C-alpha positions as CSV (number, residue, x, y, z in Angstrom):
1,M,-30.4,10.3,-30.0
2,K,-29.4,6.6,-30.4
3,T,-28.2,4.8,-27.3
4,V,-26.9,1.3,-26.6
5,T,-29.2,0.2,-23.8
6,L,-29.2,-3.1,-21.9
7,Y,-32.5,-4.7,-20.8
8,A,-32.9,-7.7,-18.5
9,D,-35.6,-9.4,-16.6
10,W,-36.0,-9.0,-12.8
11,D,-36.2,-12.6,-11.6
12,P,-34.4,-13.1,-8.2
13,K,-32.8,-16.5,-7.6
14,P,-34.7,-18.7,-5.1
15,G,-33.9,-17.6,-1.6
16,F,-32.7,-14.2,-2.6
17,K,-33.8,-11.5,-0.2
18,L,-33.8,-7.8,-1.1
19,G,-31.2,-5.8,0.7
20,A,-31.9,-2.6,2.5
21,K,-30.7,-0.5,-0.5
22,D,-32.3,-2.7,-3.2
23,I,-35.4,-1.4,-5.0
24,E,-38.0,-4.1,-5.9
25,G,-38.1,-4.6,-9.7
26,K,-35.5,-1.9,-10.4
27,L,-32.2,-1.8,-8.6
28,T,-29.9,-4.3,-6.8
29,Y,-26.4,-4.4,-5.4
30,L,-26.2,-8.1,-6.4
31,G,-26.9,-8.2,-10.1
32,S,-25.9,-11.8,-10.7
33,K,-28.5,-12.9,-8.2
34,V,-31.4,-11.1,-9.8
35,W,-31.1,-10.2,-13.5
36,R,-31.9,-12.7,-16.2
37,H,-31.9,-12.9,-20.0
38,P,-29.9,-9.7,-20.8
39,R,-30.2,-8.2,-24.2
40,I,-29.0,-5.0,-25.9
41,E,-31.1,-2.7,-28.1
42,M,-30.4,0.5,-29.9
43,T,-32.9,2.8,-28.2
44,E,-33.9,6.3,-29.0
45,K,-33.7,8.7,-26.0
46,P,-34.0,12.4,-25.8
47,V,-30.9,14.6,-25.4
48,P,-30.7,15.3,-21.6
49,V,-31.0,18.8,-20.3
50,P,-28.4,19.8,-17.7
51,G,-29.4,21.3,-14.4
52,P,-27.7,24.2,-12.5
53,T,-24.6,22.2,-11.4
54,E,-24.5,19.9,-14.4
55,V,-23.0,19.9,-17.9
56,L,-24.0,18.3,-21.2
57,L,-21.1,16.5,-22.8
58,E,-20.7,15.4,-26.4
59,V,-19.1,12.1,-26.0
60,K,-15.8,11.8,-27.9
61,A,-14.6,8.3,-26.8
62,C,-16.0,5.6,-24.5
63,G,-14.2,2.3,-23.8
64,I,-15.9,-1.1,-23.5
65,C,-15.3,-2.4,-20.0
66,G,-15.3,-6.0,-18.8
67,S,-18.2,-5.0,-16.7
68,D,-20.2,-4.3,-19.8
69,V,-19.2,-7.7,-21.2
70,H,-20.3,-9.4,-18.0
71,M,-23.6,-7.6,-17.8
72,L,-24.5,-9.0,-21.2
73,Q,-23.0,-12.4,-20.5
74,S,-25.2,-15.0,-18.7
75,D,-24.8,-18.4,-17.1
76,K,-26.7,-21.5,-18.0
77,E,-29.7,-20.3,-16.1
78,G,-29.7,-17.0,-17.9
79,Y,-28.4,-14.9,-14.9
80,I,-25.9,-12.1,-15.8
81,F,-22.3,-12.6,-14.7
82,Y,-21.8,-9.1,-13.3
83,P,-22.3,-9.3,-9.5
84,G,-22.6,-5.6,-8.6
85,L,-24.9,-2.6,-8.6
86,T,-27.3,-2.6,-11.5
87,A,-30.6,-1.1,-12.6
88,F,-32.1,-2.0,-15.9
89,P,-32.9,-0.8,-18.5
90,C,-29.8,1.3,-18.6
91,T,-27.7,2.9,-21.3
92,L,-24.2,1.3,-20.9
93,G,-20.8,3.0,-21.1
94,H,-18.8,4.5,-18.2
95,E,-15.2,5.0,-19.5
96,F,-15.6,8.3,-21.4
97,S,-14.3,11.7,-22.3
98,G,-16.0,14.5,-24.2
99,V,-16.5,18.2,-24.8
100,I,-18.8,20.4,-22.8
101,V,-21.6,21.7,-25.1
102,E,-23.7,23.3,-22.4
103,A,-22.9,24.1,-18.7
104,G,-25.2,25.1,-15.9
105,P,-24.5,28.4,-14.1
106,Q,-23.1,26.6,-11.0
107,A,-21.0,24.0,-12.9
108,I,-17.6,24.6,-11.3
109,N,-14.2,23.1,-12.1
110,K,-12.8,21.8,-8.8
111,R,-9.2,22.4,-9.6
112,T,-9.5,26.0,-10.7
113,G,-12.6,27.1,-8.9
114,K,-13.9,28.7,-12.1
115,K,-17.0,27.9,-14.0
116,Y,-16.9,25.2,-16.7
117,N,-17.6,26.7,-20.2
118,K,-18.6,25.3,-23.6
119,G,-15.8,23.7,-25.5
120,Q,-13.7,22.4,-22.5
121,A,-12.4,18.8,-22.7
122,V,-13.1,16.6,-19.7
123,C,-13.4,13.1,-18.5
124,S,-15.7,11.8,-15.7
125,E,-15.9,9.6,-12.7
126,E,-18.6,7.0,-13.1
127,M,-19.4,6.6,-9.4
128,M,-22.0,9.1,-8.4
129,W,-21.3,9.6,-4.7
130,C,-23.7,11.6,-2.6
131,S,-21.2,13.5,-0.3
132,Y,-23.4,13.4,2.8
133,C,-23.7,9.7,3.9
134,K,-21.2,8.4,6.5
135,P,-18.8,6.7,4.1
136,C,-18.7,9.9,2.0
137,C,-18.2,12.1,5.1
138,D,-15.5,9.7,6.3
139,G,-13.6,10.2,3.0
140,Y,-14.7,6.9,1.3
141,P,-16.8,8.0,-1.7
142,N,-16.3,4.7,-3.5
143,H,-18.5,3.1,-0.8
144,C,-21.3,5.7,-0.7
145,E,-24.5,4.4,0.8
146,Q,-26.5,6.2,-1.9
147,L,-24.2,5.2,-4.8
148,Q,-25.4,5.3,-8.4
149,E,-23.1,4.4,-11.2
150,I,-23.0,5.8,-14.8
151,G,-23.6,2.9,-17.2
152,F,-24.8,0.5,-14.4
153,S,-27.7,2.1,-12.7
154,I,-28.1,5.4,-14.5
155,D,-27.7,6.1,-18.3
156,G,-24.2,6.0,-19.6
157,A,-22.0,7.2,-22.5
158,Y,-22.8,4.8,-25.4
159,A,-24.6,7.7,-26.8
160,K,-23.8,11.1,-28.5
161,Y,-24.5,13.1,-25.4
162,I,-24.5,12.5,-21.6
163,K,-25.4,14.7,-18.7
164,V,-23.0,14.8,-15.7
165,D,-22.8,16.8,-12.5
166,S,-19.7,19.0,-12.6
167,R,-18.4,17.6,-9.3
168,Y,-17.5,14.3,-11.0
169,L,-15.6,16.0,-13.9
170,W,-11.9,16.5,-14.5
171,S,-10.2,18.6,-17.1
172,I,-8.0,16.7,-19.6
173,D,-6.5,19.9,-21.2
174,A,-3.1,18.9,-19.9
175,L,-3.1,15.8,-22.2
176,A,-3.5,17.9,-25.3
177,E,-0.1,19.5,-24.8
178,R,1.8,16.2,-25.0
179,Y,-0.5,14.1,-27.2
180,G,-2.7,16.3,-29.3
181,E,-6.5,16.6,-29.4
182,E,-7.4,13.3,-30.9
183,K,-5.2,11.3,-28.6
184,M,-6.3,13.5,-25.7
185,F,-9.9,12.1,-25.9
186,L,-8.7,8.5,-26.3
187,L,-6.5,8.9,-23.2
188,G,-9.3,10.7,-21.4
189,S,-11.5,7.6,-21.9
190,L,-8.7,5.5,-20.3
191,V,-8.5,7.7,-17.1
192,E,-11.3,5.8,-15.5
193,P,-9.9,2.2,-15.8
194,T,-6.4,3.5,-15.0
195,S,-7.8,5.1,-11.9
196,V,-9.4,1.8,-10.9
197,A,-5.9,0.3,-11.1
198,Y,-4.4,3.2,-9.2
199,N,-7.0,3.0,-6.5
200,A,-6.3,-0.7,-6.2
201,V,-2.6,-0.7,-6.0
202,I,-1.8,2.7,-4.4
203,E,-4.8,3.6,-2.2
204,R,-6.1,0.2,-1.2
205,G,-2.9,-1.8,-1.6
206,G,-0.8,0.9,0.1
207,G,1.6,1.3,-2.8
208,I,5.2,0.1,-2.7
209,R,8.6,1.3,-1.8
210,A,10.9,1.7,-4.8
211,G,12.7,-1.6,-5.4
212,E,10.0,-3.9,-4.2
213,N,8.5,-6.7,-6.4
214,V,4.9,-6.9,-7.5
215,L,2.7,-9.5,-9.2
216,I,-0.3,-8.8,-11.4
217,M,-2.6,-11.8,-12.1
218,G,-4.6,-11.1,-15.2
219,S,-3.9,-8.6,-17.9
220,G,-7.1,-7.0,-18.8
221,P,-7.1,-3.2,-19.1
222,V,-7.0,-2.7,-15.3
223,G,-4.1,-5.3,-14.8
224,I,-2.1,-3.7,-17.7
225,A,-2.7,-0.2,-16.3
226,A,-1.5,-1.4,-12.9
227,C,1.8,-2.5,-14.6
228,A,2.2,1.1,-15.8
229,V,1.4,2.6,-12.5
230,L,3.6,0.3,-10.4
231,R,6.5,0.6,-12.8
232,R,6.2,4.3,-12.6
233,S,6.1,4.0,-8.8
234,G,9.5,2.3,-8.8
235,A,8.8,-1.4,-8.6
236,S,11.9,-3.5,-9.3
237,K,10.1,-6.5,-10.9
238,V,6.6,-6.1,-12.3
239,I,5.5,-9.7,-13.1
240,I,2.4,-10.3,-15.1
241,S,0.6,-13.7,-15.1
242,E,-1.7,-14.1,-18.1
243,P,-2.5,-16.9,-20.5
244,S,-3.0,-14.7,-23.6
245,A,0.3,-14.1,-25.5
246,S,-0.9,-10.8,-27.0
247,R,-2.0,-9.5,-23.6
248,R,1.4,-10.5,-22.1
249,E,3.1,-8.6,-24.8
250,M,0.9,-5.6,-24.1
251,A,1.7,-5.7,-20.4
252,L,5.4,-5.9,-21.1
253,A,5.1,-2.8,-23.4
254,M,3.2,-1.0,-20.6
255,G,5.6,-1.6,-17.8
256,A,5.8,-5.2,-16.8
257,T,9.4,-6.5,-16.6
258,H,8.5,-10.2,-16.7
259,A,5.6,-12.2,-18.1
260,I,4.5,-15.8,-17.4
261,D,1.9,-18.1,-18.9
262,P,0.2,-19.9,-16.1
263,T,-1.1,-22.5,-18.5
264,Q,2.5,-23.5,-19.3
265,V,4.3,-23.1,-16.0
266,N,3.3,-23.0,-12.4
267,A,2.8,-19.4,-11.5
268,A,4.1,-19.7,-7.9
269,D,7.3,-21.5,-9.0
270,A,7.9,-18.9,-11.7
271,V,7.4,-15.9,-9.4
272,L,9.7,-17.4,-6.7
273,E,12.4,-18.1,-9.3
274,L,12.2,-14.7,-10.9
275,T,12.5,-13.0,-7.5
276,E,15.2,-15.3,-6.2
277,G,12.9,-16.6,-3.5
278,M,11.7,-13.2,-2.3
279,G,8.1,-13.3,-3.6
280,A,6.0,-10.1,-4.1
281,K,5.2,-7.2,-1.8
282,L,1.9,-6.6,-3.6
283,I,-0.2,-9.0,-5.5
284,L,-3.1,-7.8,-7.6
285,E,-5.9,-10.3,-8.3
286,A,-7.3,-9.0,-11.6
287,T,-8.4,-12.3,-13.2
288,G,-12.0,-12.6,-11.8
289,L,-11.1,-16.2,-11.0
290,P,-9.9,-15.9,-7.4
291,S,-10.6,-19.5,-6.5
292,V,-8.4,-20.6,-9.4
293,V,-5.4,-18.4,-8.7
294,W,-5.6,-18.4,-4.8
295,P,-3.5,-21.5,-4.3
296,D,-0.6,-19.9,-6.2
297,I,-1.0,-16.6,-4.2
298,E,-0.8,-18.5,-0.9
299,R,2.3,-20.4,-2.0
300,I,4.1,-17.2,-3.0
301,I,3.3,-15.7,0.4
302,W,4.1,-18.8,2.4
303,E,7.3,-19.8,0.6
304,G,8.6,-16.3,-0.3
305,R,10.8,-14.4,2.2
306,Q,8.7,-11.2,1.7
307,L,6.8,-10.4,4.9
308,N,3.8,-8.0,5.0
309,A,2.6,-8.8,1.5
310,T,-0.7,-7.4,0.5
311,V,-3.2,-9.1,-1.9
312,V,-5.6,-6.7,-3.5
313,I,-8.8,-8.1,-5.0
314,V,-10.0,-5.8,-7.8
315,A,-11.8,-8.0,-10.3
316,R,-15.5,-8.4,-9.7
317,A,-16.6,-12.0,-9.4
318,D,-19.4,-14.1,-7.8
319,D,-16.8,-16.5,-6.5
320,R,-15.6,-17.7,-3.1
321,I,-11.9,-17.8,-2.1
322,P,-10.5,-20.9,-0.3
323,M,-8.3,-19.0,2.0
324,N,-6.0,-20.5,4.7
325,G,-5.8,-18.0,7.6
326,E,-2.6,-19.6,8.9
327,V,-0.7,-18.4,5.8
328,F,-1.7,-14.8,6.4
329,Q,-1.1,-14.9,10.1
330,V,2.3,-16.4,10.0
331,R,3.5,-14.3,7.1
332,R,1.9,-11.1,8.4
333,A,0.1,-10.7,5.1
334,S,-3.1,-8.9,4.3
335,V,-6.1,-9.2,1.9
336,V,-8.0,-6.0,0.9
337,G,-10.8,-5.4,-1.5
338,A,-10.7,-2.5,-4.0
339,Q,-13.7,-0.9,-5.6
340,G,-13.9,2.2,-7.7
341,H,-11.7,5.2,-8.4
342,S,-13.2,8.2,-6.7
343,G,-11.6,10.4,-4.0
344,H,-8.0,10.5,-2.7
345,G,-6.9,12.7,-5.7
346,T,-6.9,9.6,-7.9
347,F,-8.3,11.0,-11.1
348,P,-6.1,14.1,-11.1
349,N,-3.1,12.1,-10.2
350,V,-3.7,9.7,-13.1
351,I,-4.2,12.6,-15.5
352,S,-0.9,14.1,-14.2
353,C,0.9,10.8,-14.7
354,M,-0.4,10.6,-18.3
355,A,0.6,14.3,-19.0
356,A,4.1,13.5,-17.6
357,G,4.5,10.7,-20.1
358,M,2.7,7.6,-18.8
359,D,1.2,6.8,-22.2
360,V,-1.4,4.0,-21.8
361,L,-2.8,4.5,-25.3
362,P,-1.5,1.1,-26.6
363,I,-4.2,-0.5,-24.4
364,I,-6.7,0.6,-27.0
365,T,-6.5,-2.1,-29.7
366,K,-9.7,-1.3,-31.7
367,K,-11.9,1.6,-32.4
368,I,-15.6,1.2,-33.5
369,K,-18.7,3.2,-34.2
370,L,-21.7,3.4,-31.8
371,D,-23.8,0.9,-33.8
372,E,-21.0,-1.7,-33.6
373,T,-21.0,-1.6,-29.8
374,A,-23.3,-4.6,-29.1
375,A,-21.5,-6.9,-31.5
376,N,-18.1,-6.0,-30.0
377,I,-19.3,-6.5,-26.4
378,R,-20.3,-10.0,-27.5
379,L,-16.9,-10.5,-29.2
380,L,-15.1,-9.8,-25.9
381,Q,-16.9,-12.6,-24.3
382,T,-14.7,-15.0,-26.1
383,D,-11.9,-13.0,-27.8
384,R,-8.9,-12.4,-25.6
385,N,-6.8,-10.8,-28.4
386,E,-8.4,-7.4,-28.1
387,V,-7.6,-5.5,-24.9
388,K,-9.6,-2.3,-25.0
389,I,-12.2,-1.6,-27.7
390,T,-13.2,2.0,-27.8
391,V,-16.4,3.5,-29.1
392,L,-16.2,6.8,-31.0
393,P,-19.9,8.0,-31.0
């Protein structure tokens, strides 16, 4: 079968030392420090064979993520932008849904306790948590010490078929009742990025009380999905800060109540004016440019009347934050990091929200064929008009 596979050269930056979980020449948790000269090739690979607890899926839809873009994008020295867990060569693609075409005898649906069968529609987590390390046993699968990630360190879903262990799967049958089969698979491919947003603002950020104000900085798919989740959670003002007009309009359609262009107005001034001096209870940093937006974040916290604000960092970036501790001490504010989407009932909660009417389908702005994937990943390096490009293998 044809796959969209990324290759890169293992060439650690001077002074880089392998971590305890890195594997020389193969795997690192700090991709932007190691991998150079990324390139994509259409590579023939055999159809995988599922084991006793696994299923073979025929991929129906797979979204292009910003992580895919940043794994192919490189700096002036040729190092990839993406700073996280990577092992190349690797077939990309981790936001996917599909139909089971073969299931092992012990492939069990977690929600029903029954065996998965051929023909069932599912989506999948991309974080392959082990279940037995200390973080997993403590209930933090997103921080598994043996973590592997579909489309980052093990082969992903830019292919016709993918093999996945059943414990990472979730049924999307409930989506068919409201949206129909075609839209069910498109929505199924959006469960993963929406779950990243849900994990960030609800699990890590602590959620909000109905009536509180929130600020989302950056309207990529995760930022836009966060607008939908927070509006559904009862936020009074959902403010999006984003330079792209088309993405601001998308965020407004998905749940934002106000949109500001930080290239035309000062973001902190605008947020304080919109909230009548209150500020925001939750601020999501989804730009990937934390050092650029941090001065505005601190001003909102310092000058706003809202105590106990939480800043959630969800965008991945090899960037340092110029943080003033005094601001966070005096204003009783917090900064938390958010990674992943697994655990805490996040996937089934997101599917339930979608089934109840949280339609995030407008996030998909373009649909392409598998052999168009590489060109569109490159397109997203410079084109901010598209929000989510979805591959239909």
